[in-house]
mmCIF file as gemmi writes it, N, C-alpha and C atoms, coordinates in Angstrom:
data_model
loop_
_atom_site.group_PDB
_atom_site.id
_atom_site.type_symbol
_atom_site.label_atom_id
_atom_site.label_alt_id
_atom_site.label_comp_id
_atom_site.label_asym_id
_atom_site.label_entity_id
_atom_site.label_seq_id
_atom_site.pdbx_PDB_ins_code
_atom_site.Cartn_x
_atom_site.Cartn_y
_atom_site.Cartn_z
_atom_site.occupancy
_atom_site.B_iso_or_equiv
_atom_site.pdbx_formal_charge
_atom_site.auth_seq_id
_atom_site.auth_asym_id
_atom_site.pdbx_PDB_model_num
ATOM 1 N N . MET Axp A 1 ? 0.834 -1.133 0.069 1 0 ? 1 A 1
ATOM 2 C CA . MET Axp A 1 ? 0.15 -0.192 0.072 1 0 ? 1 A 1
ATOM 3 C C . MET Axp A 1 ? 0.735 1.476 -0.213 1 0 ? 1 A 1
ATOM 4 N N . SER Axp A 2 ? 0.448 2.205 -0.688 1 0 ? 2 A 1
ATOM 5 C CA . SER Axp A 2 ? 1.668 3.515 -0.693 1 0 ? 2 A 1
ATOM 6 C C . SER Axp A 2 ? 1.029 4.609 0.124 1 0 ? 2 A 1
ATOM 7 N N . ARG Axp A 3 ? 1.968 5.373 0.598 1 0 ? 3 A 1
ATOM 8 C CA . ARG Axp A 3 ? 2.022 6.371 1.426 1 0 ? 3 A 1
ATOM 9 C C . ARG Axp A 3 ? 0.608 7.293 1.248 1 0 ? 3 A 1
ATOM 10 N N . VAL Axp A 4 ? -0.026 7.264 0.204 1 0 ? 4 A 1
ATOM 11 C CA . VAL Axp A 4 ? -1.017 8.352 0.176 1 0 ? 4 A 1
ATOM 12 C C . VAL Axp A 4 ? -2.27 8.127 0.376 1 0 ? 4 A 1
ATOM 13 N N . LYS Axp A 5 ? -2.16 6.653 0.542 1 0 ? 5 A 1
ATOM 14 C CA . LYS Axp A 5 ? -3.773 5.567 0.652 1 0 ? 5 A 1
ATOM 15 C C . LYS Axp A 5 ? -3.934 5.435 2.301 1 0 ? 5 A 1
ATOM 16 N N . PHE Axp A 6 ? -2.657 5.656 3.166 1 0 ? 6 A 1
ATOM 17 C CA . PHE Axp A 6 ? -3.017 5.577 4.397 1 0 ? 6 A 1
ATOM 18 C C . PHE Axp A 6 ? -2.343 7.102 5.264 1 0 ? 6 A 1
ATOM 19 N N . LYS Axp A 7 ? -1.766 8.073 4.554 1 0 ? 7 A 1
ATOM 20 C CA . LYS Axp A 7 ? -1.044 9.249 5.009 1 0 ? 7 A 1
ATOM 21 C C . LYS Axp A 7 ? -1.901 10.198 4.691 1 0 ? 7 A 1
ATOM 22 N N . GLY Axp A 8 ? -2.289 10.216 3.109 1 0 ? 8 A 1
ATOM 23 C CA . GLY Axp A 8 ? -2.475 11.012 2.618 1 0 ? 8 A 1
ATOM 24 C C . GLY Axp A 8 ? -1.634 12.211 2.02 1 0 ? 8 A 1
ATOM 25 N N . PRO Axp A 9 ? -1.518 13.121 0.827 1 0 ? 9 A 1
ATOM 26 C CA . PRO Axp A 9 ? -0.521 13.369 -0.076 1 0 ? 9 A 1
ATOM 27 C C . PRO Axp A 9 ? 0.053 14.256 0.992 1 0 ? 9 A 1
ATOM 28 N N . TYR Axp A 10 ? 1.602 13.988 0.326 1 0 ? 10 A 1
ATOM 29 C CA . TYR Axp A 10 ? 2.321 14.778 1.291 1 0 ? 10 A 1
ATOM 30 C C . TYR Axp A 10 ? 2.415 16.308 0.859 1 0 ? 10 A 1
ATOM 31 N N . LEU Axp A 11 ? 2.628 17.274 1.698 1 0 ? 11 A 1
ATOM 32 C CA . LEU Axp A 11 ? 2.229 18.967 1.249 1 0 ? 11 A 1
ATOM 33 C C . LEU Axp A 11 ? 3.347 19.51 1.862 1 0 ? 11 A 1
ATOM 34 N N . GLU Axp A 12 ? 4.493 20.568 1.871 1 0 ? 12 A 1
ATOM 35 C CA . GLU Axp A 12 ? 4.661 20.859 2.951 1 0 ? 12 A 1
ATOM 36 C C . GLU Axp A 12 ? 3.739 22.601 3.277 1 0 ? 12 A 1
ATOM 37 N N . LYS Axp A 13 ? 4.56 22.319 4.182 1 0 ? 13 A 1
ATOM 38 C CA . LYS Axp A 13 ? 3.816 23.878 5.372 1 0 ? 13 A 1
ATOM 39 C C . LYS Axp A 13 ? 4.042 24.947 4.834 1 0 ? 13 A 1
ATOM 40 N N . LYS Axp A 14 ? 5.05 25.324 4.112 1 0 ? 14 A 1
ATOM 41 C CA . LYS Axp A 14 ? 5.444 26.603 3.578 1 0 ? 14 A 1
ATOM 42 C C . LYS Axp A 14 ? 4.676 26.993 2.41 1 0 ? 14 A 1
ATOM 43 N N . LEU Axp A 15 ? 4.572 25.608 1.83 1 0 ? 15 A 1
ATOM 44 C CA . LEU Axp A 15 ? 3.414 26.021 0.575 1 0 ? 15 A 1
ATOM 45 C C . LEU Axp A 15 ? 2.231 26.483 0.753 1 0 ? 15 A 1
ATOM 46 N N . ILE Axp A 16 ? 1.778 25.89 2.025 1 0 ? 16 A 1
ATOM 47 C CA . ILE Axp A 16 ? 0.301 26.16 1.996 1 0 ? 16 A 1
ATOM 48 C C . ILE Axp A 16 ? 0.618 27.82 2.525 1 0 ? 16 A 1
ATOM 49 N N . LYS Axp A 17 ? 1.675 27.912 3.241 1 0 ? 17 A 1
ATOM 50 C CA . LYS Axp A 17 ? 1.823 29.348 3.805 1 0 ? 17 A 1
ATOM 51 C C . LYS Axp A 17 ? 1.468 30.635 2.605 1 0 ? 17 A 1
ATOM 52 N N . ASP Axp A 18 ? 2.181 30.276 0.97 1 0 ? 18 A 1
ATOM 53 C CA . ASP Axp A 18 ? 2.589 30.681 0.508 1 0 ? 18 A 1
ATOM 54 C C . ASP Axp A 18 ? 1.383 30.968 -0.633 1 0 ? 18 A 1
ATOM 55 N N . MET Axp A 19 ? 0.478 30.092 -0.424 1 0 ? 19 A 1
ATOM 56 C CA . MET Axp A 19 ? -0.684 29.742 -1.467 1 0 ? 19 A 1
ATOM 57 C C . MET Axp A 19 ? -1.382 31.02 -1.888 1 0 ? 19 A 1
ATOM 58 N N . ASN Axp A 20 ? -1.326 32.062 -1.019 1 0 ? 20 A 1
ATOM 59 C CA . ASN Axp A 20 ? -1.912 33.647 -2.13 1 0 ? 20 A 1
ATOM 60 C C . ASN Axp A 20 ? -1.206 34.083 -2.772 1 0 ? 20 A 1
ATOM 61 N N . LYS Axp A 21 ? 0.028 34.004 -2.923 1 0 ? 21 A 1
ATOM 62 C CA . LYS Axp A 21 ? 1.122 34.838 -4.024 1 0 ? 21 A 1
ATOM 63 C C . LYS Axp A 21 ? 0.611 34.108 -5.351 1 0 ? 21 A 1
ATOM 64 N N . GLN Axp A 22 ? 0.948 34.829 -6.219 1 0 ? 22 A 1
ATOM 65 C CA . GLN Axp A 22 ? 0.607 34.176 -7.15 1 0 ? 22 A 1
ATOM 66 C C . GLN Axp A 22 ? 2.028 33.549 -8.184 1 0 ? 22 A 1
ATOM 67 N N . VAL Axp A 23 ? 3.345 33.841 -7.863 1 0 ? 23 A 1
ATOM 68 C CA . VAL Axp A 23 ? 4.422 33.028 -8.014 1 0 ? 23 A 1
ATOM 69 C C . VAL Axp A 23 ? 5.11 33.182 -6.86 1 0 ? 23 A 1
ATOM 70 N N . PHE Axp A 24 ? 5.612 31.917 -6.742 1 0 ? 24 A 1
ATOM 71 C CA . PHE Axp A 24 ? 6.711 31.726 -5.343 1 0 ? 24 A 1
ATOM 72 C C . PHE Axp A 24 ? 7.423 30.557 -5.408 1 0 ? 24 A 1
ATOM 73 N N . LYS Axp A 25 ? 8.522 30.513 -4.477 1 0 ? 25 A 1
ATOM 74 C CA . LYS Axp A 25 ? 9.915 29.257 -4.886 1 0 ? 25 A 1
ATOM 75 C C . LYS Axp A 25 ? 9.911 28.31 -4.203 1 0 ? 25 A 1
ATOM 76 N N . THR Axp A 26 ? 10.369 27.077 -4.08 1 0 ? 26 A 1
ATOM 77 C CA . THR Axp A 26 ? 9.992 26.062 -3.553 1 0 ? 26 A 1
ATOM 78 C C . THR Axp A 26 ? 11.108 25.011 -3.689 1 0 ? 26 A 1
ATOM 79 N N . PHE Axp A 27 ? 11.838 24.328 -2.585 1 0 ? 27 A 1
ATOM 80 C CA . PHE Axp A 27 ? 12.905 23.271 -3.067 1 0 ? 27 A 1
ATOM 81 C C . PHE Axp A 27 ? 11.987 22.238 -2.596 1 0 ? 27 A 1
ATOM 82 N N . SER Axp A 28 ? 10.871 22.152 -2.645 1 0 ? 28 A 1
ATOM 83 C CA . SER Axp A 28 ? 10.284 20.559 -2.167 1 0 ? 28 A 1
ATOM 84 C C . SER Axp A 28 ? 9.914 20.097 -3.353 1 0 ? 28 A 1
ATOM 85 N N . ARG Axp A 29 ? 10.319 19.051 -4.161 1 0 ? 29 A 1
ATOM 86 C CA . ARG Axp A 29 ? 9.958 18.035 -5.307 1 0 ? 29 A 1
ATOM 87 C C . ARG Axp A 29 ? 9.372 17.482 -4.917 1 0 ? 29 A 1
ATOM 88 N N . GLN Axp A 30 ? 9.395 16.479 -3.438 1 0 ? 30 A 1
ATOM 89 C CA . GLN Axp A 30 ? 8.4 15.628 -3.342 1 0 ? 30 A 1
ATOM 90 C C . GLN Axp A 30 ? 6.726 16.131 -3.127 1 0 ? 30 A 1
ATOM 91 N N . SER Axp A 31 ? 6.661 17.342 -3.074 1 0 ? 31 A 1
ATOM 92 C CA . SER Axp A 31 ? 5.037 18.022 -2.471 1 0 ? 31 A 1
ATOM 93 C C . SER Axp A 31 ? 3.924 17.609 -3.877 1 0 ? 31 A 1
ATOM 94 N N . ILE Axp A 32 ? 2.913 17.121 -3.356 1 0 ? 32 A 1
ATOM 95 C CA . ILE Axp A 32 ? 2.043 16.654 -4.488 1 0 ? 32 A 1
ATOM 96 C C . ILE Axp A 32 ? 0.782 18.098 -4.743 1 0 ? 32 A 1
ATOM 97 N N . ILE Axp A 33 ? 0.704 18.506 -6.485 1 0 ? 33 A 1
ATOM 98 C CA . ILE Axp A 33 ? 0.157 19.445 -6.59 1 0 ? 33 A 1
ATOM 99 C C . ILE Axp A 33 ? -1.388 19.174 -6.392 1 0 ? 33 A 1
ATOM 100 N N . ILE Axp A 34 ? -1.916 20.21 -5.448 1 0 ? 34 A 1
ATOM 101 C CA . ILE Axp A 34 ? -3.4 20.208 -5.046 1 0 ? 34 A 1
ATOM 102 C C . ILE Axp A 34 ? -4.335 21.023 -6.269 1 0 ? 34 A 1
ATOM 103 N N . PRO Axp A 35 ? -5.438 20.808 -6.205 1 0 ? 35 A 1
ATOM 104 C CA . PRO Axp A 35 ? -6.011 21.873 -7.319 1 0 ? 35 A 1
ATOM 105 C C . PRO Axp A 35 ? -6.196 23.303 -6.731 1 0 ? 35 A 1
ATOM 106 N N . LYS Axp A 36 ? -5.774 23.809 -5.656 1 0 ? 36 A 1
ATOM 107 C CA . LYS Axp A 36 ? -5.784 25.198 -5.34 1 0 ? 36 A 1
ATOM 108 C C . LYS Axp A 36 ? -4.707 25.541 -5.869 1 0 ? 36 A 1
ATOM 109 N N . PHE Axp A 37 ? -3.393 25.262 -6.602 1 0 ? 37 A 1
ATOM 110 C CA . PHE Axp A 37 ? -2.607 25.538 -7.305 1 0 ? 37 A 1
ATOM 111 C C . PHE Axp A 37 ? -2.91 25.859 -8.571 1 0 ? 37 A 1
ATOM 112 N N . VAL Axp A 38 ? -3.378 25.488 -8.784 1 0 ? 38 A 1
ATOM 113 C CA . VAL Axp A 38 ? -3.992 25.923 -10.308 1 0 ? 38 A 1
ATOM 114 C C . VAL Axp A 38 ? -4.203 27.309 -10.72 1 0 ? 38 A 1
ATOM 115 N N . GLY Axp A 39 ? -3.574 27.508 -11.927 1 0 ? 39 A 1
ATOM 116 C CA . GLY Axp A 39 ? -3.434 29.045 -12.406 1 0 ? 39 A 1
ATOM 117 C C . GLY Axp A 39 ? -2.452 29.776 -11.681 1 0 ? 39 A 1
ATOM 118 N N . LYS Axp A 40 ? -1.507 28.612 -10.624 1 0 ? 40 A 1
ATOM 119 C CA . LYS Axp A 40 ? -0.603 29.844 -10.109 1 0 ? 40 A 1
ATOM 120 C C . LYS Axp A 40 ? 1.147 29.538 -10.98 1 0 ? 40 A 1
ATOM 121 N N . THR Axp A 41 ? 2.037 30.035 -10.85 1 0 ? 41 A 1
ATOM 122 C CA . THR Axp A 41 ? 3.27 29.929 -11.158 1 0 ? 41 A 1
ATOM 123 C C . THR Axp A 41 ? 4.34 29.221 -10.211 1 0 ? 41 A 1
ATOM 124 N N . ILE Axp A 42 ? 4.794 28.109 -9.968 1 0 ? 42 A 1
ATOM 125 C CA . ILE Axp A 42 ? 5.539 27.686 -8.885 1 0 ? 42 A 1
ATOM 126 C C . ILE Axp A 42 ? 7.116 27.387 -9.453 1 0 ? 42 A 1
ATOM 127 N N . GLU Axp A 43 ? 8.042 28.243 -8.619 1 0 ? 43 A 1
ATOM 128 C CA . GLU Axp A 43 ? 9.38 27.996 -9.353 1 0 ? 43 A 1
ATOM 129 C C . GLU Axp A 43 ? 9.989 27.087 -8.437 1 0 ? 43 A 1
ATOM 130 N N . ILE Axp A 44 ? 10.505 25.802 -9.21 1 0 ? 44 A 1
ATOM 131 C CA . ILE Axp A 44 ? 10.922 24.707 -8.22 1 0 ? 44 A 1
ATOM 132 C C . ILE Axp A 44 ? 12.634 24.745 -8.316 1 0 ? 44 A 1
ATOM 133 N N . TYR Axp A 45 ? 13.509 24.567 -7.366 1 0 ? 45 A 1
ATOM 134 C CA . TYR Axp A 45 ? 14.822 23.926 -7.603 1 0 ? 45 A 1
ATOM 135 C C . TYR Axp A 45 ? 15.174 22.616 -8.086 1 0 ? 45 A 1
ATOM 136 N N . ASN Axp A 46 ? 15.67 22.634 -8.868 1 0 ? 46 A 1
ATOM 137 C CA . ASN Axp A 46 ? 16.349 21.56 -9.518 1 0 ? 46 A 1
ATOM 138 C C . ASN Axp A 46 ? 17.937 20.914 -9.401 1 0 ? 46 A 1
ATOM 139 N N . GLY Axp A 47 ? 18.432 21.635 -8.074 1 0 ? 47 A 1
ATOM 140 C CA . GLY Axp A 47 ? 19.601 21.666 -7.698 1 0 ? 47 A 1
ATOM 141 C C . GLY Axp A 47 ? 20.96 22.63 -8.315 1 0 ? 47 A 1
ATOM 142 N N . LYS Axp A 48 ? 20.39 23.289 -9.409 1 0 ? 48 A 1
ATOM 143 C CA . LYS Axp A 48 ? 21.288 24.418 -9.663 1 0 ? 48 A 1
ATOM 144 C C . LYS Axp A 48 ? 20.518 25.72 -10.287 1 0 ? 48 A 1
ATOM 145 N N . THR Axp A 49 ? 19.222 25.532 -10.59 1 0 ? 49 A 1
ATOM 146 C CA . THR Axp A 49 ? 18.222 26.773 -11.071 1 0 ? 49 A 1
ATOM 147 C C . THR Axp A 49 ? 17.211 26.415 -10.496 1 0 ? 49 A 1
ATOM 148 N N . TYR Axp A 50 ? 16.515 27.858 -10.454 1 0 ? 50 A 1
ATOM 149 C CA . TYR Axp A 50 ? 14.811 27.659 -10.459 1 0 ? 50 A 1
ATOM 150 C C . TYR Axp A 50 ? 14.025 27.205 -11.552 1 0 ? 50 A 1
ATOM 151 N N . THR Axp A 51 ? 13.519 26.638 -12.044 1 0 ? 51 A 1
ATOM 152 C CA . THR Axp A 51 ? 12.495 26.381 -13.203 1 0 ? 51 A 1
ATOM 153 C C . THR Axp A 51 ? 11.006 26.384 -12.764 1 0 ? 51 A 1
ATOM 154 N N . ALA Axp A 52 ? 10.693 27.578 -13.645 1 0 ? 52 A 1
ATOM 155 C CA . ALA Axp A 52 ? 8.841 28.085 -13.347 1 0 ? 52 A 1
ATOM 156 C C . ALA Axp A 52 ? 8.233 27.376 -13.807 1 0 ? 52 A 1
ATOM 157 N N . LEU Axp A 53 ? 6.924 27.238 -13.65 1 0 ? 53 A 1
ATOM 158 C CA . LEU Axp A 53 ? 6.073 25.83 -13.978 1 0 ? 53 A 1
ATOM 159 C C . LEU Axp A 53 ? 4.496 26.443 -13.448 1 0 ? 53 A 1
ATOM 160 N N . ASN Axp A 54 ? 3.704 26.645 -14.646 1 0 ? 54 A 1
ATOM 161 C CA . ASN Axp A 54 ? 2.424 27.009 -14.736 1 0 ? 54 A 1
ATOM 162 C C . ASN Axp A 54 ? 1.819 25.871 -14.473 1 0 ? 54 A 1
ATOM 163 N N . ILE Axp A 55 ? 1.078 26.225 -13.201 1 0 ? 55 A 1
ATOM 164 C CA . ILE Axp A 55 ? 0.241 24.756 -13.29 1 0 ? 55 A 1
ATOM 165 C C . ILE Axp A 55 ? -1.41 24.743 -13.732 1 0 ? 55 A 1
ATOM 166 N N . VAL Axp A 56 ? -1.527 23.571 -14.319 1 0 ? 56 A 1
ATOM 167 C CA . VAL Axp A 56 ? -2.648 23.755 -15.073 1 0 ? 56 A 1
ATOM 168 C C . VAL Axp A 56 ? -3.6 22.023 -14.434 1 0 ? 56 A 1
ATOM 169 N N . GLU Axp A 57 ? -4.93 22.41 -14.756 1 0 ? 57 A 1
ATOM 170 C CA . GLU Axp A 57 ? -5.53 21.246 -14.155 1 0 ? 57 A 1
ATOM 171 C C . GLU Axp A 57 ? -5.134 19.434 -14.156 1 0 ? 57 A 1
ATOM 172 N N . GLU Axp A 58 ? -4.364 19.452 -15.443 1 0 ? 58 A 1
ATOM 173 C CA . GLU Axp A 58 ? -4.163 18.054 -15.506 1 0 ? 58 A 1
ATOM 174 C C . GLU Axp A 58 ? -3.046 17.798 -14.905 1 0 ? 58 A 1
ATOM 175 N N . MET Axp A 59 ? -2.19 18.404 -13.963 1 0 ? 59 A 1
ATOM 176 C CA . MET Axp A 59 ? -0.942 18.185 -13.385 1 0 ? 59 A 1
ATOM 177 C C . MET Axp A 59 ? -1.399 17.547 -11.826 1 0 ? 59 A 1
ATOM 178 N N . VAL Axp A 60 ? -2.779 17.945 -11.338 1 0 ? 60 A 1
ATOM 179 C CA . VAL Axp A 60 ? -3.499 17.685 -9.915 1 0 ? 60 A 1
ATOM 180 C C . VAL Axp A 60 ? -3.164 16.148 -9.848 1 0 ? 60 A 1
ATOM 181 N N . GLY Axp A 61 ? -2.379 15.969 -8.672 1 0 ? 61 A 1
ATOM 182 C CA . GLY Axp A 61 ? -2.097 14.61 -8.346 1 0 ? 61 A 1
ATOM 183 C C . GLY Axp A 61 ? -1.059 14.026 -8.633 1 0 ? 61 A 1
ATOM 184 N N . TYR Axp A 62 ? 0.085 14.79 -9.07 1 0 ? 62 A 1
ATOM 185 C CA . TYR Axp A 62 ? 1.521 14.459 -9.701 1 0 ? 62 A 1
ATOM 186 C C . TYR Axp A 62 ? 2.19 15.196 -8.491 1 0 ? 62 A 1
ATOM 187 N N . LYS Axp A 63 ? 3.508 14.919 -8.657 1 0 ? 63 A 1
ATOM 188 C CA . LYS Axp A 63 ? 4.454 15.502 -8.03 1 0 ? 63 A 1
ATOM 189 C C . LYS Axp A 63 ? 5.07 16.763 -8.296 1 0 ? 63 A 1
ATOM 190 N N . LEU Axp A 64 ? 5.557 17.992 -7.749 1 0 ? 64 A 1
ATOM 191 C CA . LEU Axp A 64 ? 6.362 18.999 -8.502 1 0 ? 64 A 1
ATOM 192 C C . LEU Axp A 64 ? 7.934 18.386 -9.373 1 0 ? 64 A 1
ATOM 193 N N . GLY Axp A 65 ? 8.134 17.593 -8.625 1 0 ? 65 A 1
ATOM 194 C CA . GLY Axp A 65 ? 9.657 17.354 -9.272 1 0 ? 65 A 1
ATOM 195 C C . GLY Axp A 65 ? 9.817 16.49 -10.374 1 0 ? 65 A 1
ATOM 196 N N . GLU Axp A 66 ? 8.567 15.888 -11.037 1 0 ? 66 A 1
ATOM 197 C CA . GLU Axp A 66 ? 8.223 15.049 -12.049 1 0 ? 66 A 1
ATOM 198 C C . GLU Axp A 66 ? 8.161 16.218 -12.8 1 0 ? 66 A 1
ATOM 199 N N . PHE Axp A 67 ? 8.03 17.729 -12.766 1 0 ? 67 A 1
ATOM 200 C CA . PHE Axp A 67 ? 7.899 18.692 -14.244 1 0 ? 67 A 1
ATOM 201 C C . PHE Axp A 67 ? 9.234 19.95 -14.029 1 0 ? 67 A 1
ATOM 202 N N . SER Axp A 68 ? 10.29 19.334 -12.931 1 0 ? 68 A 1
ATOM 203 C CA . SER Axp A 68 ? 11.589 19.866 -13.136 1 0 ? 68 A 1
ATOM 204 C C . SER Axp A 68 ? 12.67 19.054 -13.249 1 0 ? 68 A 1
ATOM 205 N N . LEU Axp A 69 ? 13.338 18.716 -14.551 1 0 ? 69 A 1
ATOM 206 C CA . LEU Axp A 69 ? 14.66 17.932 -15.271 1 0 ? 69 A 1
ATOM 207 C C . LEU Axp A 69 ? 15.55 18.439 -13.949 1 0 ? 69 A 1
ATOM 208 N N . THR Axp A 70 ? 16.16 17.508 -13.675 1 0 ? 70 A 1
ATOM 209 C CA . THR Axp A 70 ? 17.673 17.861 -12.991 1 0 ? 70 A 1
ATOM 210 C C . THR Axp A 70 ? 18.781 17.319 -13.885 1 0 ? 70 A 1
ATOM 211 N N . ARG Axp A 71 ? 18.6 16.769 -15.105 1 0 ? 71 A 1
ATOM 212 C CA . ARG Axp A 71 ? 19.602 16.723 -15.807 1 0 ? 71 A 1
ATOM 213 C C . ARG Axp A 71 ? 19.493 17.149 -16.911 1 0 ? 71 A 1
ATOM 214 N N . LYS Axp A 72 ? 20.456 17.546 -17.581 1 0 ? 72 A 1
ATOM 215 C CA . LYS Axp A 72 ? 20.687 17.867 -19.04 1 0 ? 72 A 1
ATOM 216 C C . LYS Axp A 72 ? 20.385 16.727 -19.93 1 0 ? 72 A 1
ATOM 217 N N . LYS Axp A 73 ? 20.133 17.022 -21.434 1 0 ? 73 A 1
ATOM 218 C CA . LYS Axp A 73 ? 20.183 16.404 -21.9 1 0 ? 73 A 1
ATOM 219 C C . LYS Axp A 73 ? 21.207 16.043 -23.022 1 0 ? 73 A 1
ATOM 220 N N . PHE Axp A 74 ? 21.517 14.979 -23.09 1 0 ? 74 A 1
ATOM 221 C CA . PHE Axp A 74 ? 23.31 14.763 -23.642 1 0 ? 74 A 1
ATOM 222 C C . PHE Axp A 74 ? 22.763 14.39 -25.154 1 0 ? 74 A 1
ATOM 223 N N . SER Axp A 75 ? 23.766 15.038 -25.811 1 0 ? 75 A 1
ATOM 224 C CA . SER Axp A 75 ? 24.094 15.082 -27.092 1 0 ? 75 A 1
ATOM 225 C C . SER Axp A 75 ? 25.708 14.6 -27.761 1 0 ? 75 A 1
ATOM 226 N N . TYR Axp A 76 ? 25.891 13.986 -28.861 1 0 ? 76 A 1
ATOM 227 C CA . TYR Axp A 76 ? 27.088 14.113 -29.158 1 0 ? 76 A 1
ATOM 228 C C . TYR Axp A 76 ? 27.064 14.95 -29.896 1 0 ? 76 A 1
ATOM 229 N N . LYS Axp A 77 ? 28.886 15.311 -29.933 1 0 ? 77 A 1
ATOM 230 C CA . LYS Axp A 77 ? 29.065 16.666 -30.847 1 0 ? 77 A 1
ATOM 231 C C . LYS Axp A 77 ? 29.309 15.349 -31.977 1 0 ? 77 A 1
ATOM 232 N N . LYS Axp A 78 ? 29.409 16.634 -32.971 1 0 ? 78 A 1
ATOM 233 C CA . LYS Axp A 78 ? 29.343 16.218 -34.692 1 0 ? 78 A 1
ATOM 234 C C . LYS Axp A 78 ? 31.012 16.215 -35.055 1 0 ? 78 A 1
ATOM 235 N N . LYS Axp A 79 ? 31.284 15.382 -35.766 1 0 ? 79 A 1
ATOM 236 C CA . LYS Axp A 79 ? 32.652 15.626 -36.092 1 0 ? 79 A 1
ATOM 237 C C . LYS Axp A 79 ? 32.624 16.257 -37.843 1 0 ? 79 A 1
ATOM 238 N N . LYS Axp A 80 ? 33.714 16.922 -37.526 1 0 ? 80 A 1
ATOM 239 C CA . LYS Axp A 80 ? 33.815 17.946 -38.835 1 0 ? 80 A 1
ATOM 240 C C . LYS Axp A 80 ? 34.578 17.48 -40.121 1 0 ? 80 A 1
């Protein structure tokens, strides 16, 4: 049984306090997106920079970290 079923979704207390703001920053990648976040912009820290994320209805129930990539895409250099 997953944690959400017996304890409820994890949401950092600071996110609840900052909910009145239109744009706010967070380190909490493990927090769940709730319906009250729809229409707001959250800047999520990915270990190096903050990534701006506009919340839409389809994102509700997912975690914030799923939308903020921590690794760059790799590409091979072309030989001349």
